[in-house]
C-alpha positions as CSV (number, residue, x, y, z in Angstrom):
1,M,22.9,-23.8,-86.8
2,R,22.0,-20.9,-84.7
3,R,23.2,-17.5,-85.7
4,I,23.8,-14.4,-83.7
5,V,23.4,-10.8,-84.8
6,L,26.0,-8.2,-83.2
7,P,27.7,-5.0,-84.2
8,A,31.0,-5.1,-86.0
9,L,33.8,-2.6,-87.1
10,I,36.0,-2.9,-90.0
11,V,39.5,-1.8,-89.2
12,K,42.9,-1.8,-90.9
13,S,44.6,-5.0,-89.8
14,P,47.4,-3.6,-87.7
15,H,44.8,-1.4,-85.7
16,A,42.4,-4.3,-85.6
17,A,45.2,-6.6,-84.2
18,A,46.3,-3.8,-81.6
19,M,42.8,-3.9,-80.2
20,V,42.2,-7.6,-80.2
21,Q,45.6,-9.4,-80.0
22,G,47.9,-6.5,-78.7
23,V,51.1,-5.4,-80.0
24,P,54.0,-7.7,-79.1
25,L,56.9,-5.6,-77.8
26,L,60.5,-6.5,-78.2
27,S,61.1,-5.7,-74.6
28,G,58.4,-8.4,-73.7
29,G,54.6,-8.1,-73.0
30,K,52.1,-6.4,-75.1
31,V,50.3,-3.1,-75.5
32,Y,47.0,-2.7,-76.5
33,K,45.1,0.0,-78.6
34,S,42.2,0.8,-76.2
35,V,40.6,3.8,-78.2
36,E,39.2,3.6,-81.8
37,I,38.6,7.1,-83.2
38,R,35.8,7.3,-85.6
39,G,33.7,10.0,-87.3
40,S,30.4,11.5,-85.8
41,R,28.3,8.8,-87.2
42,C,29.7,6.2,-84.9
43,R,28.4,7.7,-81.9
44,T,26.2,5.0,-80.1
45,D,24.6,4.2,-76.8
46,Y,25.7,0.4,-77.2
47,R,27.8,-1.3,-74.7
48,G,29.0,-4.7,-75.1
49,A,30.6,-7.2,-77.5
50,V,31.7,-6.0,-80.9
51,A,33.1,-8.1,-83.7
52,I,36.3,-6.9,-85.3
53,F,36.9,-7.6,-89.0
54,C,40.2,-6.7,-90.8
55,S,39.8,-4.5,-94.0
56,N,42.0,-5.0,-97.1
57,A,43.3,-1.3,-96.7
58,Y,47.2,-1.3,-96.1
59,G,50.0,1.0,-96.7
60,S,53.5,1.7,-95.5
61,E,52.1,4.6,-93.3
62,V,50.6,2.2,-90.9
63,E,53.9,0.2,-90.7
64,Q,55.5,3.4,-89.8
65,H,53.0,4.2,-87.4
66,Y,53.5,1.0,-85.4
67,V,57.5,1.2,-85.7
68,W,57.0,4.5,-83.9
69,F,54.2,3.3,-81.4
70,G,56.1,0.1,-80.6
71,S,59.5,1.8,-80.1
72,W,57.8,4.5,-78.1
73,S,55.9,2.0,-75.8
74,E,59.3,0.3,-74.9
75,Q,60.7,3.6,-73.9
76,S,59.9,6.1,-71.2
77,K,56.5,7.2,-72.9
78,K,57.3,10.8,-72.2
79,A,58.5,12.3,-75.5
80,C,57.2,11.9,-79.0
81,N,60.8,11.7,-80.3
82,V,61.8,8.2,-80.5
83,R,65.1,6.7,-81.5
84,V,64.1,3.6,-83.5
85,T,66.7,0.8,-83.9
86,P,67.0,-1.4,-87.0
87,V,65.8,-4.4,-84.9
88,Q,62.8,-2.4,-83.8
89,D,62.0,-1.3,-87.3
90,M,62.1,-4.9,-88.8
91,H,60.2,-6.3,-85.8
92,Y,57.3,-3.9,-86.0
93,R,57.0,-3.8,-89.8
94,A,57.0,-7.7,-89.9
95,W,54.2,-7.8,-87.3
96,C,52.2,-5.3,-89.3
97,Q,52.6,-7.5,-92.5
98,Y,51.7,-10.6,-90.4
99,T,48.4,-9.1,-89.3
100,H,47.4,-8.5,-93.0
101,A,46.8,-12.4,-93.2
102,W,43.3,-11.5,-91.7
103,K,42.4,-9.2,-94.4
104,Y,38.4,-9.6,-94.8
105,R,38.2,-11.9,-92.0
106,L,37.1,-11.9,-88.4
107,L,40.0,-11.2,-86.2
108,G,38.2,-11.3,-82.7
109,F,36.0,-9.6,-80.5
110,V,36.3,-6.4,-78.1
111,S,34.0,-4.9,-75.5
112,L,32.8,-1.4,-76.1
113,T,32.9,0.2,-72.7
114,D,32.4,3.8,-73.4
115,C,31.8,6.3,-76.3
116,V,33.1,9.8,-75.8
117,D,31.8,12.4,-78.1
118,G,34.6,14.8,-78.8
119,R,32.3,17.5,-80.0
120,G,30.4,17.9,-76.7
121,L,33.5,17.2,-74.4
122,A,34.6,20.1,-72.2
123,F,38.3,20.5,-73.6
124,D,40.7,19.1,-71.2
125,G,44.3,18.7,-72.5
126,K,45.3,15.7,-70.2
127,A,42.0,13.8,-71.0
128,M,42.3,14.5,-74.8
129,R,46.0,13.3,-74.7
130,A,44.9,10.2,-72.8
131,L,42.3,9.3,-75.4
132,H,45.0,9.8,-78.1
133,V,47.6,7.7,-76.2
134,G,44.8,5.0,-76.1
135,A,44.5,5.2,-79.8
136,T,48.3,4.8,-80.3
137,D,48.8,8.1,-81.9
138,F,48.8,11.5,-79.9
139,R,51.3,13.2,-82.4
140,S,48.3,14.5,-84.4
141,D,46.5,17.5,-83.8
142,W,44.6,16.3,-80.6
143,T,44.7,19.9,-79.0
144,D,41.9,21.1,-81.3
145,P,38.7,21.1,-79.1
146,D,36.4,21.2,-82.1
147,R,37.5,18.1,-83.7
148,P,34.4,16.1,-84.7
149,N,35.6,12.7,-83.4
150,I,34.0,9.7,-81.6
151,Y,36.2,8.0,-79.2
152,L,35.3,4.4,-78.7
153,K,36.8,2.8,-75.6
154,V,37.5,-0.9,-76.0
155,E,39.0,-3.8,-74.1
156,P,40.0,-7.1,-75.8
157,L,37.6,-10.0,-75.3
158,A,38.8,-12.9,-77.6
159,E,41.0,-13.5,-80.6
160,R,41.2,-16.0,-83.2
161,Q,44.4,-18.0,-83.5
162,A,44.5,-18.2,-87.3
163,A,43.4,-16.2,-90.3
164,D,40.6,-18.8,-91.2
165,G,37.6,-17.1,-89.7
166,P,34.4,-16.0,-91.3
167,R,34.8,-13.4,-94.2
168,F,33.0,-10.1,-93.7
169,D,31.2,-10.5,-97.0
170,H,30.0,-13.9,-95.8
171,S,28.7,-12.3,-92.4
172,C,27.2,-8.9,-93.4
173,Y,23.7,-8.8,-92.3
174,G,22.6,-6.3,-95.0
175,C,24.4,-8.4,-97.8
176,T,23.3,-12.0,-96.6
177,V,20.0,-11.6,-94.9
178,Q,18.2,-8.5,-95.8
179,Q,16.0,-8.5,-98.9
180,P,16.6,-6.5,-101.0
181,A,20.2,-6.5,-100.0
182,H,21.8,-3.1,-99.2
183,N,24.5,-1.2,-101.2
184,A,27.6,-2.5,-100.0
185,T,29.7,0.4,-101.5
186,A,27.5,2.9,-99.5
187,C,26.9,0.9,-96.4
188,H,30.1,-0.8,-95.5
189,V,31.5,2.1,-93.5
190,N,31.0,3.1,-89.7
191,W,29.1,0.5,-87.7
192,Q,28.1,-2.8,-89.3
193,T,25.7,-5.5,-88.4
194,V,26.8,-9.1,-88.8
195,S,25.3,-12.5,-88.5
196,L,27.8,-15.1,-87.1
197,A,27.3,-18.7,-86.5
198,Q,27.1,-19.3,-82.7
199,S,30.1,-21.7,-83.1
200,D,32.3,-18.7,-84.2
201,I,31.5,-16.7,-81.0
202,P,33.2,-17.9,-77.7
203,P,30.6,-18.4,-74.8
204,H,32.2,-15.7,-72.7
205,V,31.7,-13.2,-75.7
206,Q,28.2,-14.3,-76.2
207,E,27.2,-13.2,-72.8
208,E,28.6,-9.6,-73.6
209,I,26.3,-9.2,-76.7
210,R,23.3,-6.9,-76.1
211,P,20.5,-6.1,-78.4
212,W,21.6,-4.8,-81.7
213,P,20.8,-2.6,-83.7
214,L,19.7,-0.2,-81.3
215,P,16.2,1.2,-81.6
216,T,15.9,4.4,-83.5
217,K,15.3,7.3,-81.2
């Protein structure tokens, strides 16, 4: 069976689901995480389809984050001070726990549309706030123009309907194809290269895949 090589990111499951599936609001509809904030090593000229895998990392702080963000999204979206109801608290915590079923597995695909290097960005408070709103959290110190962050702008492409997709350790190009295999402890950070069966990638996603990895400059 033909296999396809493409870039991937490993993300905490609620953040991954927010990018790929969207956060289901109690008020109806969904809201998507449209910006992934990463370190300086994630700067890239690649534009196109990216596979999203869920990590096993999990904690109550990510639940608290989405309790706030989901509740904030249902309100005026003007103030950071959000009054969370018991129903909202239960709903968003349950959703976070549900997303953890995808741990280690392929959750779906996004399209990387832009990569903004915060280190060279002329400081603009509104622009920075917009990036952090897209990342689902602008309560951090986003006003510091010297933060060495890379802002990856993404749009959802396709999601898997069940947590039965390929595992990352079975898809990692460095672990399964390269000889000798790379050091997983050292290499499983930032951008990843994965090899997936063609059957695991929807046709419209395949059309969005560009050559990867990019040639070294």
